[in-house]
C-alpha positions in Angstrom: 93.3 104.0 84.8 89.7 104.1 86.2 86.9 105.3 84.0 85.0 108.4 84.9 81.9 106.2 85.6 83.9 104.1 88.1 85.2 107.2 89.9 81.7 108.6 90.1 80.3 105.3 91.4 83.1 105.0 94.0 82.5 108.6 95.3 78.7 108.0 95.4 79.2 104.8 97.4 81.3 106.6 100.0 78.9 109.5 100.2 76.1 107.0 100.8 78.2 106.1 103.9 78.7 102.5 102.6 82.4 102.6 103.3 82.7 98.8 103.7 80.8 98.2 100.5 83.0 100.6 98.7 86.1 98.6 99.7 84.5 95.3 98.6 83.4 96.8 95.3 86.4 99.0 94.3 89.6 97.7 96.0 91.8 94.9 94.7 92.1 91.7 96.8 95.5 92.6 98.0 94.9 96.4 98.4 96.6 98.4 101.1 95.5 101.4 103.1 97.7 103.6 105.2 97.0 106.4 107.7 99.5 109.2 107.2 102.8 107.4 107.7 101.6 104.5 109.7 102.3 100.9 108.6 99.8 99.9 105.8 96.9 97.5 106.4 96.9 94.9 103.6 94.2 92.7 102.1 90.7 93.6 101.1 89.2 91.3 103.8 91.2 93.0 106.5 90.3 96.5 105.2 86.6 95.6 105.2 86.8 94.1 108.8 88.6 97.3 110.1 86.1 99.6 108.4 83.1 97.6 109.9 84.8 97.8 113.3 85.1 101.6 113.0 81.5 102.0 111.7 80.2 99.8 114.6 81.4 102.4 117.1 79.4 105.3 115.6 75.8 106.1 115.5 75.9 108.1 112.3 78.5 109.1 109.6 78.4 111.8 107.0 80.8 111.7 104.1 81.4 114.3 101.5 83.7 114.6 98.5 85.0 118.1 97.8 85.5 118.6 94.1 87.5 118.7 92.0 89.0 115.2 92.1 92.5 115.0 90.6 93.3 112.1 88.3 96.5 111.5 86.5 96.7 108.1 84.8 96.5 105.5 87.6 96.7 108.0 90.4 93.9 110.0 92.0 93.6 112.4 94.9 90.3 113.0 96.6 89.5 115.6 99.3 87.1 114.2 101.8 85.2 115.7 104.8 83.7 113.3 107.3 81.6 113.6 110.4 81.3 110.8 112.9 78.6 111.0 115.6 79.1 108.7 118.6 76.4 107.2 120.8 77.5 109.3 123.8 76.7 112.5 121.9 80.3 113.4 121.0 81.4 113.7 117.4 84.5 114.0 115.2 84.9 116.1 112.1 87.8 115.2 109.8 89.2 116.5 106.6 91.7 114.4 104.7 93.3 113.8 101.3 93.2 110.3 99.9 96.0 109.5 97.5 95.2 106.4 95.5 96.9 104.2 93.0 94.5 102.3 90.8 95.0 99.1 88.8 92.4 99.3 86.1 89.0 99.8 87.8 90.1 99.0 91.3 92.2 100.7 94.0 95.4 98.9 94.8 97.0 101.4 97.3 95.6 104.2 99.3 97.2 106.6 101.7 95.3 109.1 103.8 96.8 112.5 104.8 95.2 114.4 107.7 96.0 116.2 110.9 95.7 113.6 113.7 94.5 116.3 116.1 91.1 116.1 114.2 90.6 112.5 115.6 89.9 113.8 119.1 86.1 113.6 119.7 84.3 116.8 120.5 81.3 117.5 122.7 78.4 119.4 121.4 78.0 122.9 122.8 75.0 122.9 125.2 74.8 126.6 125.8 
């Protein structure tokens, strides 16, 4: 079960938009991540590489945890809101729930639940 201090540090790292650093610091070596019901991605190195690939395509990211965070033993649920700004001026806003299983102070499994319609980039209103 993660300590309160570890949970706070993890959330802070994500809200600092250091998503790749958060994976390095808070995930087990063989951690898995899954988008909705897609096949999981496995291994911290692969998770970091994918996160860096995603971040390389955006000009800016804003990450916000919506409290409360729900913790029950080794399980935690966090509600996140993200905004991704792209170099072409489009953006994507996304709200999701992250369901995590922790092993001590590190995340071993994570599954994200969100409406995939949110992934479609939007254009700013120029009126």
